[in-house]
C-alpha positions in Angstrom: -1.5 75.4 -12.6 2.0 74.4 -11.7 1.5 76.1 -8.2 -1.9 73.8 -8.0 0.0 70.7 -9.1 2.8 71.0 -6.5 0.9 71.2 -3.7 -1.6 68.1 -4.4 1.1 65.6 -3.0 1.1 66.8 0.5 -2.4 65.5 1.3 -1.0 62.1 0.6 2.2 62.6 2.6 0.0 63.4 5.6 -2.4 60.3 5.2 1.1 58.0 5.0 2.0 59.7 8.3 -1.2 59.0 9.9 -1.1 55.3 8.8 2.4 55.0 10.1 1.0 56.6 13.4 -2.0 54.5 13.7 0.1 51.2 12.9 2.8 52.0 15.5 0.1 52.6 18.0 -1.9 49.3 17.2 2.0 47.6 17.4 2.2 49.3 20.5 -1.1 48.3 21.9 -0.5 44.6 20.7 2.5 44.5 22.8 0.8 46.0 25.7 -1.5 43.2 25.6 1.0 40.5 25.1 3.1 41.8 28.0 -0.2 42.3 30.1 -1.0 38.5 29.5 2.2 37.3 30.3 2.1 39.3 33.7 -1.0 37.9 34.7 -0.9 34.1 33.8 3.1 33.6 34.1 2.1 31.8 37.1 0.5 29.1 34.3 3.7 28.8 32.1 5.8 26.7 34.0 3.3 24.1 34.8 2.1 24.0 31.0 5.8 23.3 29.9 6.5 20.6 32.4 2.8 19.3 31.3 3.9 19.5 28.0 7.2 17.7 28.5 5.5 15.0 30.6 2.9 14.4 27.4 6.4 14.0 25.2 7.9 11.7 27.4 4.9 9.6 27.7 4.2 9.2 24.2 8.0 8.5 23.4 7.6 5.7 26.2 4.4 4.4 24.4 6.0 4.1 21.0 8.9 2.3 22.5 6.6 -0.3 24.0 4.9 -0.7 20.9 7.8 -1.0 18.5 10.2 -2.8 20.9 13.6 -1.1 22.4 15.4 -2.9 20.1 18.4 -1.2 18.3 18.0 -3.5 15.1 14.1 -2.4 14.9 15.3 0.9 13.0 18.1 -0.7 10.7 17.5 -0.3 7.1 16.9 -3.5 5.3 17.0 -4.8 1.9 13.7 -5.1 -0.1 12.8 -8.0 -1.5 10.0 -7.7 -4.0 9.2 -4.5 -2.5 9.2 -5.5 1.2 12.0 -5.8 3.5 12.7 -8.9 6.0 11.0 -8.1 8.7 7.6 -7.3 6.4 7.6 -10.6 4.9 7.9 -12.1 8.5 5.1 -9.9 9.9 2.8 -10.9 6.4 3.7 -14.5 7.6 2.6 -13.9 11.0 -0.7 -12.7 9.9 -0.7 -15.3 7.8 -0.9 -13.3 4.2 2.6 -13.7 3.2 1.6 -16.8 0.9 -1.3 -14.7 -0.5 0.9 -11.4 -1.1 1.1 -11.0 -4.9 4.5 -11.8 -5.5 3.9 -12.9 -9.2 6.3 -12.5 -12.1 7.4 -14.4 -14.9 4.1 -14.3 -16.7 1.9 -14.2 -13.4 3.5 -17.4 -12.2 3.4 -17.4 -8.2 6.9 -18.1 -6.4 6.8 -18.7 -2.6 8.5 -16.3 -0.5 11.3 -18.5 1.0 12.5 -18.3 -2.8 12.1 -14.6 -3.1 13.8 -13.5 0.1 17.5 -13.8 0.8 19.6 -13.5 3.7 20.1 -9.6 4.8 22.5 -9.5 7.7 20.6 -6.5 8.8 17.6 -8.8 9.4 19.3 -11.4 11.5 17.5 -10.4 14.6 14.0 -10.4 13.0 14.9 -14.1 11.9 16.0 -15.5 15.1 12.7 -13.8 16.4 10.6 -15.8 13.8 12.4 -19.0 14.6 11.0 -19.0 18.0 7.3 -18.4 16.5 5.4 -21.4 15.1 3.7 -19.3 12.5 7.4 -17.8 11.1 9.5 -20.6 11.6 9.2 -22.2 8.3 10.0 -19.3 6.7 12.8 -18.0 8.9 14.6 -21.4 8.6 14.3 -21.2 4.9 15.9 -17.9 4.8 18.8 -18.9 6.8 19.8 -22.2 5.1 21.3 -20.1 2.4 23.7 -18.4 4.8 27.1 -20.2 3.5 26.3 -18.2 -0.2 24.7 -15.0 1.1 27.0 -12.1 0.3 28.4 -10.0 2.7 29.0 -10.9 6.7 27.0 -10.9 9.8 26.5 -8.2 12.5 28.8 -10.0 15.2 26.9 -8.5 18.0 23.5 -10.2 16.7 25.4 -13.6 17.0 26.6 -12.7 20.3 23.2 -11.9 21.3 22.1 -15.2 19.6 24.3 -17.2 22.0 22.3 -16.3 24.7 18.9 -17.1 23.6 16.8 -19.7 25.8 15.6 -21.2 22.5 18.4 -23.8 21.1 17.5 -23.2 17.6 18.2 -19.6 17.9 21.5 -20.5 19.7 22.4 -23.2 16.8 21.7 -20.9 14.0 23.8 -18.1 15.9 26.6 -20.5 16.0 26.2 -21.7 12.5 26.2 -18.1 11.2 29.5 -17.2 12.9 31.5 -19.2 10.4 31.1 -16.1 7.9 32.9 -13.7 10.7 35.9 -12.3 8.7 37.1 -9.6 10.9 39.8 -10.8 13.2 38.7 -8.7 16.2 35.3 -10.1 15.4 36.4 -13.7 15.2 38.3 -13.2 18.6 35.2 -12.1 20.2 32.9 -14.9 18.8 35.7 -17.3 19.8 36.1 -16.5 23.1 32.3 -16.8 23.6 31.8 -20.1 21.6 34.1 -21.6 24.2 31.6 -21.2 26.5 28.9 -22.9 24.6 31.0 -26.5 24.2 28.8 -27.8 27.2 25.5 -26.4 25.7 22.7 -28.6 27.0 21.6 -29.4 23.2 23.8 -31.4 21.4 23.0 -30.2 17.9 24.5 -26.8 19.4 27.9 -28.3 20.8 28.4 -29.9 17.3 28.0 -26.7 15.5 30.2 -25.0 18.0 33.0 -27.2 17.2 32.6 -26.9 13.6 32.5 -23.4 13.7 35.5 -22.9 16.0 37.5 -24.9 13.4 36.1 -23.1 10.6 37.4 -19.7 12.3 40.7 -21.0 13.6 41.7 -21.4 9.8 40.9 -17.8 9.6 43.2 -16.8 12.0 
């Protein structure tokens, strides 16, 4: 009984060895198939890689064309009632902002210009909004609180605004420059503002003089 019992595991070990050999053989066969495939079609790999890279490049170009190649387009903006300034301006452009559900205080409606604060990161979007008849009113309403808005502007946004063809954008870029605090940024803005003293728009000229006086007092 004991002898017969000791011989029983042997067939199981043989089966395991056979399975291992079979699996090795199958693995070897798969490797040979893969190697054979690459040997036969290696001439296609480089063109396919180039085509894939070209497709990715075209996709990136299309994405840039759709979004616009603007560094500020990817900035993180403050949300007002669950929407960024950029989103509010988009809704206003589509004629939906005034219909958006900005309801609180017992279902009382409050217009977007009373909800949206001045987010300095959104200044380029607001400048763009000034140039559009559909968003100008809302954009100007937001900018009018610049004296009390917390934080400071991004100086490069204002310098870009000085170069705008729209005098309203130049005017507000100059006005917002009053809020610059960093000495190096004040120096940059001041040198550029000097070139706007002869701006063709009289309102811009007056704003430049006033802003230069304010910035001068900070240095």
